[in-house]
C-alpha positions as CSV (number, residue, x, y, z in Angstrom):
1,M,20.4,-8.6,5.6
2,P,20.5,-10.2,9.0
3,A,19.3,-13.8,9.0
4,P,16.5,-13.4,11.5
5,L,14.7,-11.0,9.1
6,V,15.0,-13.1,5.9
7,H,12.3,-15.6,7.0
8,R,9.7,-12.9,7.5
9,F,9.2,-12.2,3.8
10,A,6.4,-13.7,1.7
11,H,4.2,-14.7,4.7
12,G,1.5,-12.1,4.2
13,Y,2.5,-9.9,7.1
14,A,2.5,-6.7,5.1
15,T,-0.9,-7.4,3.7
16,E,-2.3,-8.3,7.1
17,A,-0.9,-5.2,8.7
18,A,-2.1,-2.9,5.8
19,T,-5.6,-4.5,6.0
20,A,-5.8,-3.6,9.7
21,A,-4.6,-0.1,9.0
22,L,-7.2,0.4,6.2
23,E,-9.9,-1.0,8.5
24,Q,-8.8,1.5,11.2
25,A,-8.7,4.4,8.7
26,F,-12.2,3.8,7.4
27,T,-14.1,2.6,10.4
28,T,-12.5,4.3,13.4
29,L,-11.0,7.5,11.8
30,G,-13.7,8.0,9.2
31,Q,-11.4,8.6,6.3
32,A,-12.9,8.9,2.8
33,E,-9.8,7.7,1.0
34,V,-6.4,6.1,1.7
35,I,-3.5,6.6,-0.6
36,S,-0.3,4.5,-0.8
37,Q,2.8,5.5,-2.7
38,P,5.0,2.5,-3.3
39,Q,8.1,2.9,-5.4
40,V,7.5,1.5,-8.9
41,D,10.7,-0.6,-8.7
42,N,9.4,-2.3,-5.6
43,P,6.9,-4.9,-7.0
44,P,6.2,-6.6,-3.7
45,S,4.9,-3.3,-2.2
46,V,2.8,-2.6,-5.3
47,R,1.3,-6.1,-5.1
48,V,0.3,-5.5,-1.4
49,A,-1.6,-2.4,-2.5
50,E,-3.2,-4.3,-5.3
51,R,-4.3,-7.2,-3.0
52,L,-5.9,-4.6,-0.8
53,G,-8.0,-3.4,-3.7
54,M,-6.1,-0.2,-4.3
55,Q,-6.1,1.2,-7.9
56,L,-3.3,2.9,-9.7
57,R,-4.3,6.5,-10.1
58,R,-1.1,7.8,-11.7
59,T,2.7,7.5,-11.6
60,I,4.8,10.5,-10.4
61,T,8.5,11.2,-10.0
62,A,9.4,12.0,-6.4
63,P,12.2,14.6,-6.4
64,A,15.7,13.7,-5.3
65,T,16.7,14.1,-1.7
66,A,20.1,14.4,0.0
67,K,20.1,10.5,0.4
68,R,18.8,9.4,-3.0
69,G,18.0,10.4,-6.5
70,P,14.5,10.9,-8.0
71,V,12.2,7.9,-7.6
72,E,9.2,6.8,-9.7
73,V,6.2,6.3,-7.4
74,A,2.9,4.6,-8.1
75,V,0.1,6.7,-6.5
76,M,-2.5,4.1,-5.5
77,S,-5.7,4.6,-3.6
78,I,-8.9,3.1,-2.3
79,T,-12.1,4.9,-1.2
80,C,-14.2,3.9,1.8
81,G,-16.9,2.8,-0.6
82,E,-14.5,0.6,-2.6
83,W,-13.3,-0.9,0.7
84,E,-16.8,-1.7,1.9
85,A,-17.7,-3.2,-1.5
86,R,-14.6,-5.3,-1.4
87,A,-15.4,-6.5,2.2
88,A,-18.9,-7.5,1.1
89,R,-17.5,-9.7,-1.6
90,H,-15.0,-11.5,0.7
């Protein structure tokens, strides 16, 4: 990995960006629910979804593509009501 990118990990940028995206989805776009599908073998991405208040709904196997084999995916989501309740607590 190029050196300039290494120092960008573990600073909360992904959580900050995802928080802004959820706010946009619920307030501006009026979405009822937002779903995230991080790969199970990518714990940092799963933790970002958990920090946002997303709940694991199920795990699925995404089929193989020309570039990779099948992948286990965590289907995580948060509803607008859950997001608003979380915002009220913070």
